[in-house]
C-alpha positions as MATLAB code, in Angstrom:
seq = 'MKGSVLGFDRDRDKGLIQGADGEQYEFRQAEWIADTGIRTNMEVEFMPVAGEARQICSAREPVSSLGQEAAPIKRSPLAIITLICGILSLGGGLVFQIVAIVCGHMARSEIRKSNGTLRGDGMAITGLIMGYLGVSVALVTLVVVVVTMVFGS';
ca = [
      41.848   79.916  -51.664;
      41.700   76.619  -53.521;
      42.652   76.270  -57.153;
      44.248   74.107  -59.807;
      47.631   74.465  -61.549;
      47.104   75.169  -65.252;
      50.800   74.935  -66.098;
      54.335   75.936  -65.183;
      57.219   76.968  -67.476;
      60.505   76.229  -65.674;
      62.601   78.173  -68.181;
      60.668   81.408  -67.569;
      59.878   80.556  -63.912;
      56.199   81.402  -64.449;
      53.076   79.392  -63.790;
      49.324   79.866  -63.809;
      46.674   78.762  -61.320;
      42.913   78.740  -61.929;
      41.376   79.892  -58.646;
      38.074   78.662  -57.216;
      36.754   82.188  -57.903;
      37.226   81.658  -61.653;
      40.203   84.057  -61.861;
      43.685   83.085  -63.034;
      46.718   83.847  -60.880;
      50.383   83.907  -61.946;
      53.050   82.435  -59.672;
      56.786   81.800  -59.462;
      58.482   78.707  -58.046;
      59.741   80.732  -55.058;
      56.110   80.955  -53.855;
      55.833   77.151  -53.828;
      56.041   76.016  -50.193;
      54.871   72.444  -50.791;
      57.247   69.512  -50.485;
      55.885   68.070  -53.730;
      56.813   69.181  -57.235;
      54.631   71.391  -59.409;
      52.286   69.368  -61.629;
      49.608   70.440  -64.106;
      46.027   69.913  -62.806;
      47.325   69.649  -59.231;
      44.888   70.945  -56.631;
      46.485   73.667  -54.521;
      45.734   76.188  -51.824;
      47.195   79.674  -52.074;
      46.826   83.289  -51.037;
      45.734   85.609  -53.872;
      47.604   88.933  -53.772;
      47.113   91.497  -56.578;
      46.556   88.885  -59.297;
      49.381   86.632  -58.116;
      49.339   83.394  -56.133;
      51.454   83.412  -52.970;
      52.340   80.736  -50.400;
      51.196   77.854  -52.608;
      50.848   74.351  -51.215;
      49.168   71.141  -52.301;
      45.529   70.962  -51.210;
      46.091   67.315  -50.259;
      49.335   67.847  -48.388;
      49.238   68.930  -44.742;
      51.031   72.216  -44.244;
      53.736   72.142  -41.564;
      52.617   74.120  -38.552;
      54.573   75.522  -35.649;
      55.840   72.789  -33.398;
      56.019   70.238  -36.201;
      59.310   69.412  -37.815;
      59.386   70.397  -41.482;
      60.426   67.830  -44.064;
      64.161   68.001  -44.814;
      65.204   69.705  -48.022;
      66.687   67.254  -50.507;
      69.908   68.496  -52.031;
      71.303   67.151  -55.260;
      74.265   64.840  -54.556;
      75.811   66.025  -57.834;
      75.642   69.626  -56.621;
      77.500   68.649  -53.443;
      80.154   66.799  -55.471;
      80.467   69.830  -57.750;
      81.051   72.202  -54.839;
      83.644   69.931  -53.206;
      85.536   69.353  -56.471;
      85.285   73.065  -57.289;
      86.964   73.946  -53.999;
      89.652   71.294  -54.516;
      90.204   72.437  -58.113;
      91.473   75.827  -56.938;
      94.472   74.083  -55.415;
      95.278   72.577  -58.787;
      94.472   69.230  -60.218;
      92.963   68.878  -63.642;
      90.850   65.927  -62.485;
      89.020   68.036  -59.885;
      88.467   70.821  -62.419;
      86.969   68.451  -64.996;
      84.780   66.682  -62.415;
      83.544   70.036  -61.073;
      82.598   71.244  -64.558;
      80.956   68.016  -65.756;
      79.087   67.327  -62.501;
      78.057   70.987  -62.241;
      76.297   70.938  -65.578;
      74.708   67.558  -64.782;
      73.542   68.821  -61.366;
      71.939   71.952  -62.802;
      70.089   69.880  -65.387;
      68.949   67.394  -62.725;
      67.702   70.221  -60.468;
      65.786   71.924  -63.296;
      64.084   68.644  -64.239;
      63.164   67.770  -60.630;
      60.062   70.015  -60.462;
      61.341   71.668  -57.310;
      62.006   68.443  -55.389;
      65.789   68.966  -55.465;
      67.765   71.943  -54.260;
      71.411   72.942  -54.663;
      71.548   75.114  -57.771;
      73.679   77.675  -55.909;
      76.173   74.998  -54.879;
      76.341   73.721  -58.458;
      76.923   77.226  -59.849;
      79.611   77.956  -57.242;
      81.395   74.671  -58.019;
      81.151   75.369  -61.752;
      82.656   78.827  -61.351;
      85.525   77.459  -59.285;
      86.113   74.636  -61.786;
      86.230   77.046  -64.720;
      88.411   79.426  -62.693;
      90.836   76.572  -61.963;
      91.050   75.701  -65.672;
      91.601   79.368  -66.544;
      94.414   79.754  -64.006;
      96.040   76.549  -65.279;
      95.881   77.756  -68.896;
      97.308   81.194  -68.053;
     100.101   79.525  -66.052;
     100.870   77.197  -68.968;
     101.059   80.123  -71.407;
     103.371   82.065  -69.076;
     105.663   79.048  -68.656;
     105.826   78.394  -72.407;
     106.470   82.067  -73.231;
     109.166   82.222  -70.545;
     110.864   79.093  -71.897;
     110.767   80.345  -75.510;
     111.764   83.974  -74.921;
     113.649   83.658  -71.637;
     117.415   83.563  -71.456;
];
């Protein structure tokens, strides 16, 4: 069915499409199969299922069919840097830990603002966790060393 995007709230991951039948259909970004980002007033084609829009694509964008190569997914370079620095931060190195944390937050912000054109949120989260874990281990180690030096014989 054809329709038009009425709006999309990225924070709540909910959007609304006005169908050609006059009904409104809710959707989530996971149902968006188009290579373009979600824009208000964008003409789309979708499958209506129990009041929800599924398998949404741009009405002006050709849908990839079998035998055709799909467009490559664009990953955030910051998310990749975050993951690499997060892995390296577990071996120590305050620089890697700081870079993983700073780039991770920047990557997540960049991905949220991209309207679905960038991927890599999972990589950014994983790198962030490893960066914070590295800082935590370093702080615990520092406390143990200081306590041992003060109270040790």
